[in-house]
N, C-alpha and C positions, 0 to 999 in steps of 0.2 A: 677127520684127523684129530688125534688127541693133542692136548697141550704139550705133552712130552715130545711127541713127534714134531710139532711145530717148533719147539725150542731147539731140538736136535737139528732140524733143517736150517733154522736161522743161524745156528752156530757153524754149521757146515758152510753156509754162504759167507759168513764173516771171515772164516779161515781162508776160503778161496779168494775172497776180495783182498785180504791182507797179502796173500801170495802174489796176486796180480798187481797190486799196488807196488810191491817190491820190484817186480819185473818191469812195470811201467816207468819206475823211477830211473831205470837205466836207459830208457828210450829218450833220444834227444831229437831236436828238430821237428819239422813238420811231419805229421802222420797220425795214424789212429792209435788208440790205446785199448788194451784188453779190458773188457767189462764182464761182470757176472750177474746172473739173474735166474729166473725160473720160467719154465714153460707155463702156459695157462692151462687150466683144465682141472679135472678131479684129482689127478695124481701128478702134481708138478715135479719136474725134473730140473736139476741144475744145468744151466747152459752158460757158455762163455762165447763172446763175440768181439769183433773189432768195431770201434765207434770213435768218432771225433769227440774230443773232450772240450766242450764249449767253454769250460771255466779256464782254459789255457789258450788264449788267442794266438800265442806265438806258435802253437802246434797246428793251427788250422791253415788249409790252403787259402791263398788269396785270389787265385785265378782259376778259371775253368780248366786250363791246361794242368795246373798243379793238382787239382782235384782228380783229373783223369789219370795223371801219373801215379799219384798216391794209391788210388783205389784200383788201378789197373783196369779201368772201365773205359772202353772206347765206343761202345754201342750208344748212339745218340738217343734212341728210343728209351733206353734204360735211364740215361741221364735226365731226359725230360720227365720221366716218371719220378725220379728223385726230386726234381725241381717242383713238380706239382705237389708231391707230398709235403715238402718243406713250405711251399707257399700256402697250402691249405692249413697246415699247422700254425703258421705265423698269423694268418687271418683269424683263425679260431681263437688263438691266444689273445690277440688284440680285441676281438669282439667280446670275449668273455671276461675281460679285465674288469674287476670290481671298481676300479678307480675311473674307468672310462666315462661314466655318467657325470663325473665332476669336472671333466676337462673341457675347457672352452676351445672350440674348434678354431677360433680366431687367433689363438696363441700360435707362435711359431712352433715348428716341430721340436726344436731344441727345448723350448720352455715346457711344452707338453711332456716331453721325455723326462726332464728334470723334476717337474711337478709329480709325475707318477713315482719316480724314484724316491723323492723326499717323503711323500705320503707313505709309501710302502715301508721305507726304512724306519720312519718315525713310529708308525703303527706297531711294527715288530719290536723295535727297541724298547718302547714304553708299555706295550701290552694294551694299548687303546684301540678302539675300533677304527676302521678306515674312515667312517663318517666323522668321528671325533678328530682324527688327524687332519682331515680335509678342512673342518671348521676352524682349526688353528692355523693352518698353512695357507689356505686359498685367499684370505683377505690380503695377505702380503703380496701374493702373486698378482692378484687383480689390481692392486694399487700400483705395482711396478709396471704393469702393462698400460694403465691409463696415463702414465707419465709420458709415454712414447708418442 
C-alpha cells in the first residue's frame, strides 16, 4: 500500500470517527457507543461497531442485569465467554505492566494502584523513563509504609 493510500485511508477513518463522535455526543445514559476501525489483513476495510467507552464510567453497566439489558444478551455461555476474555485481558495487562517489578506486594491494593498511577503519570508528564520515575517516587512510598 502506498503512502498516498495510507494517508487517504487515515483521512477516511478520521472523518468517520468525527461523524461517529457527533452521533455519540447525542447518546445519553448507560450504553454502548459507536467506534470505527479497520479489519486486519492485506486489504483493510473500514468497520464500525458498538463498544463500551471505558473512559466514561457513567455510561457503563454496573450490574450483570444492566449489561444483559444493554447488550440484549441472555445466553449465559456467551456471557461467560465475555467474562473469560475480559478476565484474561485484565490478567495480561497486569502481568505485562512495566511498573509491576517495582511494586511491593506487601503494600495495600490502594497503595499499589496509586503508586502505578503516580509513576506512569510522572513518567509521561516529564518524559523520564519508568525507572527514573520509580527512583524518585518509591522512596517516599516506602517511607510512608514503614511508618504504619
